[in-house]
C-alpha positions in Angstrom: 27.5 -17.9 8.3 24.5 -17.1 10.7 25.0 -16.6 14.1 21.5 -18.1 15.0 20.3 -20.8 17.4 18.1 -22.9 15.7 15.4 -23.8 17.6 15.8 -20.4 20.1 14.7 -18.5 16.1 11.4 -21.0 16.2 10.5 -20.5 19.5 10.1 -16.4 18.8 8.7 -16.9 16.0 6.3 -19.5 17.6 5.8 -16.7 20.1 6.0 -13.9 19.0 4.5 -14.2 15.5 7.1 -11.8 14.4 11.2 -11.7 13.8 12.9 -10.2 16.5 16.1 -12.4 16.2 19.6 -10.8 16.3 21.8 -11.8 13.0 25.7 -11.9 12.8 26.3 -8.0 11.7 28.9 -9.5 9.1 26.5 -11.6 7.5 25.9 -9.4 3.4 22.3 -9.7 3.8 21.9 -9.2 0.0 24.0 -11.7 -1.3 22.3 -13.7 1.3 18.9 -13.2 0.1 19.5 -13.0 -3.0 20.7 -17.1 -2.2 17.4 -17.5 -0.9 15.6 -16.5 -3.9 17.0 -18.4 -6.0 17.0 -21.6 -3.9 13.3 -21.1 -2.8 11.9 -19.7 -5.9 11.1 -16.7 -4.2 9.3 -13.2 -5.6 10.1 -10.2 -3.5 6.7 -7.7 -4.0 8.1 -4.4 -2.4 5.5 -1.5 -1.8 7.0 2.3 -2.4 6.9 3.1 0.9 9.6 0.2 1.9 13.3 1.5 3.5 15.4 2.2 0.7 17.3 -1.2 1.2 13.5 -3.3 0.8 13.4 -1.5 -2.1 16.1 -2.0 -3.4 16.6 -5.7 -3.2 13.2 -5.9 -4.1 12.5 -8.4 -7.1 9.0 -5.8 -8.5 8.5 -2.4 -6.4 5.4 -0.9 -7.0 1.5 0.5 -5.6 -1.6 -1.6 -4.6 -3.0 -2.0 -7.9 0.5 -3.2 -9.6 1.7 -5.4 -6.4 -1.8 -6.7 -7.3 -1.5 -7.6 -10.4 2.0 -8.8 -9.6 0.8 -11.3 -7.3 -1.5 -12.9 -9.4 0.9 -13.6 -12.2 3.3 -14.9 -11.2 4.6 -17.7 -11.2 7.2 -18.2 -8.0 6.5 -21.0 -5.1 6.7 -18.3 -2.8 5.9 -14.5 -2.5 7.0 -12.4 0.0 4.8 -9.3 1.0 7.2 -6.3 1.8 4.1 -4.2 2.8 1.8 -4.2 5.1 -0.7 -7.0 6.2 -3.6 -6.1 3.8 -1.6 -6.5 1.0 0.3 -9.4 2.0 -3.8 -10.8 3.0 -4.1 -9.5 -1.0 -1.3 -12.2 -2.6 -2.5 -15.0 -0.4 -6.2 -14.2 -1.7 -4.7 -14.4 -5.5 -2.8 -17.2 -4.8 -4.2 -19.7 -1.8 -1.8 -22.9 -3.2 1.4 -20.6 -2.6 3.6 -19.8 0.1 2.8 -16.1 1.0 5.3 -14.6 3.9 5.4 -11.1 5.4 8.0 -9.5 7.0 6.1 -9.0 10.0 2.9 -9.2 11.4 2.7 -6.2 12.7 2.1 -3.8 10.2 -0.4 -3.4 9.8 -2.3 -0.2 8.5 -4.3 2.7 10.1 -6.4 2.6 7.2 -7.7 -0.4 7.2 -7.5 -0.6 10.8 -10.5 2.2 11.2 -13.4 0.1 8.9 -13.9 -2.9 11.3 -16.2 -5.7 8.8 -18.3 -6.3 11.8 -19.3 -2.7 12.0 -19.6 -1.9 8.5 -21.6 -4.7 7.7 -24.3 -3.2 10.2 -24.0 -0.3 7.8 -23.7 -1.8 4.9 -27.1 -3.1 6.0 -28.5 0.0 6.4 -28.4 1.1 2.4 -29.5 -2.0 0.6 -29.6 -0.8 -2.2 -26.3 0.6 -2.1 -23.3 -1.7 -4.4 -19.8 -1.2 -2.5 -16.4 -0.1 -3.7 -13.3 -0.1 -1.4 -10.6 0.7 -1.5 -7.5 -2.0 -1.1 -6.2 -0.7 1.7 -9.1 -3.0 3.9 -8.6 -6.4 5.7 -10.1 -9.6 3.7 -13.3 -8.7 5.9 -14.1 -5.9 4.7 -13.2 -6.9 0.4 -15.8 -9.8 1.5 -18.4 -7.4 1.8 -17.4 -5.3 -1.2 -18.8 -5.4 -4.4 -15.7 -4.0 -6.0 -12.0 -3.2 -5.0 -10.4 -0.3 -5.8 -7.2 1.6 -5.7 -5.9 5.4 -5.9 -5.1 4.6 -9.6 -8.5 2.9 -10.8 -10.3 4.2 -8.6 -12.4 7.0 -11.0 -12.6 4.6 -13.4 -14.1 1.9 -12.0 -16.9 4.4 -10.8 -17.2 6.0 -13.7 -18.0 2.1 -15.4 -20.8 1.7 -13.4 -24.3 3.4 -14.4 -24.6 6.7 -13.4 -27.7 6.5 -11.4 -25.9 3.6 -9.1 -26.2 4.1 -5.9 -22.9 3.6 -4.3 -21.1 3.0 -1.1 -17.8 3.9 -1.0 -15.2 2.9 2.0 -12.9 3.0 3.9 -11.1 6.4 2.5 -12.9 9.1 3.1 -10.8 11.3 1.1 -10.3 9.3 -1.6 -14.5 9.0 -1.9 -14.7 12.7 -1.6 -12.2 13.4 -4.3 -13.8 10.9 -6.6 -16.8 12.5 -6.0 -15.9 15.8 -7.3 -14.1 14.4 -9.9 -17.2 12.2 -11.3 -20.3 14.4 -9.9 -21.2 10.9 -7.7 -23.0 11.5 -4.6 -20.8 8.1 -3.1 -21.9 7.5 0.6 -18.4 7.7 2.5 -17.5 5.5 5.4 -15.8 7.5 7.7 -11.7 6.1 7.7 -8.9 7.6 6.9 -4.5 7.2 7.0 -3.1 8.7 9.8 -0.4 9.9 7.4 -1.6 11.2 4.4 -4.1 13.2 6.7 -1.0 15.0 9.2 -0.1 17.0 6.2 0.2 20.8 7.3 -1.3 23.1 4.4 0.4 25.9 6.4 3.5 24.0 6.1 2.9 23.4 3.1 2.2 27.3 1.8 4.7 28.4 3.1 7.6 25.5 1.9 6.2 26.8 -1.5 6.9 29.8 -0.3 10.2 29.3 -0.4 10.9 27.2 -3.0 8.5 29.0 -6.1 9.7 26.6 -8.4 8.8 23.8 -6.8 5.0 21.9 -7.9 3.0 20.4 -5.3 1.8 16.9 -6.0 0.3 14.9 -3.3 -1.9 11.4 -3.0 -5.8 11.3 -2.7 -5.7 10.4 0.0 -4.2 13.9 1.4 -7.4 16.2 2.7 -9.7 18.4 0.5 -7.3 21.6 1.5 -3.8 19.9 0.9 -5.1 18.4 -3.2 -7.0 22.7 -3.2 -3.3 23.5 -4.1 -2.1 20.4 -5.5 -0.3 20.9 -9.1 -1.1 17.5 -9.5 -2.9 14.7 -8.2 -1.9 11.2 -8.3 -1.9 7.6 -6.9 1.5 6.5 -6.0 2.7 5.3 -8.9 1.1 8.0 -10.9 2.9 11.0 -8.8 6.1 8.9 -9.7 5.7 9.1 -13.6 4.3 12.7 -12.9 8.4 13.5 -11.7 9.7 11.6 -14.1 8.0 13.4 -17.6 6.9 16.9 -16.0 9.7 19.7 -16.8 9.7 21.1 -13.4 13.3 19.9 -11.6 11.3 20.7 -8.4 8.8 19.1 -6.6 7.0 19.2 -3.2 5.8 15.3 -2.4 2.8 15.0 -0.7 2.7 11.1 0.2 4.3 9.2 2.4 8.5 9.6 2.5 9.3 6.3 0.8 8.5 7.0 -2.8 10.9 10.3 -2.3 13.9 7.1 -2.2 12.4 6.1 -6.2 11.4 10.3 -7.6 15.5 9.6 -6.9 16.6 7.4 -8.9 14.8 7.7 -11.6 15.5 12.0 -11.4 18.7 12.6 -9.9 19.0 15.7 -11.1 15.7 16.6 -9.6 14.2 18.1 -6.1 12.2 16.2 -4.1 10.7 18.1 -1.1 8.9 15.6 1.4 5.4 17.9 2.3 6.0 19.1 6.3 3.5 17.6 8.1 1.7 18.6 11.6 3.3 17.3 14.0 6.7 17.9 16.6 8.9 15.1 14.7 8.3 16.4 11.5 8.1 12.8 10.4 5.8 11.9 7.5 6.8 7.9 7.7 4.2 5.5 7.8 5.0 3.4 11.4 3.9 -0.1 10.3 5.8 0.2 6.9 9.0 1.1 8.8 8.5 -2.2 10.8 9.6 -4.2 8.4 13.9 -4.3 8.1 16.1 -6.1 5.4 17.2 -8.2 8.9 13.5 -9.0 9.1 12.8 -9.5 5.4 16.5 -12.0 5.3 15.1 -14.2 8.6 11.3 -14.7 6.2 12.3 -16.2 3.6 15.2 -18.3 5.2 12.3 -19.2 7.4 9.3 -18.9 5.9 7.6 -17.6 8.5 5.6 -15.2 9.6 2.8 -17.2 7.3 -0.5 -15.1 6.2 -3.0 -17.9 6.1 -6.9 -17.8 5.5 -10.2 -19.3 5.7 -11.0 -20.8 2.5 -14.5 -19.3 2.5 -13.3 -15.8 3.3 -10.0 -16.3 1.0 -13.2 -17.3 -1.6 -15.6 -14.4 -0.3 -12.8 -12.1 -0.6 -11.6 -12.9 -3.9 -14.4 -11.8 -6.4 -14.5 -7.9 -5.7 -10.6 -8.1 -6.3 -11.0 -10.1 -9.5 -13.7 -7.2 -10.5 -11.4 -5.0 -9.9 -8.9 -7.0 -12.0 -11.3 -6.9 -14.7 -12.4 -3.7 -15.4 -8.7 -2.3 -14.7 -7.4 -5.2 -17.7 -10.6 -3.6 -20.0 -9.5 -0.1 -19.5 -5.5 -1.0 -19.8 -4.8 -0.1 -16.2 
């Protein structure tokens, strides 16, 4: 039995736009969530950076590419997106007639925030001969200004699918763009955006950690700064890092990405050791504060009340869908 005043709950939802309601602590949230999923034909899509409880209750866990592909193919009537706002927006763009809910509307993204569409539009106008490839970690407004969307999993293939003389603007992540330039030999124009989590890793601390664990391999996400990527034994998307840890013979890894991925790494490789790369901050934490706004309690409540819901102007949705469709088409062509 849930100890919630329905009218009070609705008032909080209406006023705050996110869920901040007390729940009876004796409630078995795992059982209740499974019950609601069946009753409402709902699917829970969760990013690897979510807290372990949410990962454990999700129907699908993945990175941005996998989540977009799953959102496109699901038969569920309600998509519950345990991630950040741009991810839920992407699901809505691909599923206009389905209800898409997000546990906390405040779950934003520092990288997405670094690329305001109105400013990027002016930047784009200064490079009229360039096509725009935009990393999926951006708003619907940014997607609508793009020609092709990419993820860290498929960015290199997408760039390489274009003629070598094609001029390209890459946005919003400068570190991922620089990495792809280096890998492909291109000279893409880079928007000056970055992820606060991936830019905070300390090369000095990673080096000291490597001295203490000489057998450990350093694996890093390409959103990290170039100095960190230079010392990595493997660079890859979130899914790529997970697969590498599973297949590589090494038994210990220093992981330079958001710490949420360690839960899946440890589950899949219980006999291996995973060490979070230390950031250059006083709290020694490398969690994304936006990802961690979602909790199991908020997940349950958003499924129960079907709020907060992601809504979108149809003209914007159509414009944002075109570059996503192009990405999915290219990804299918290369079997990504």
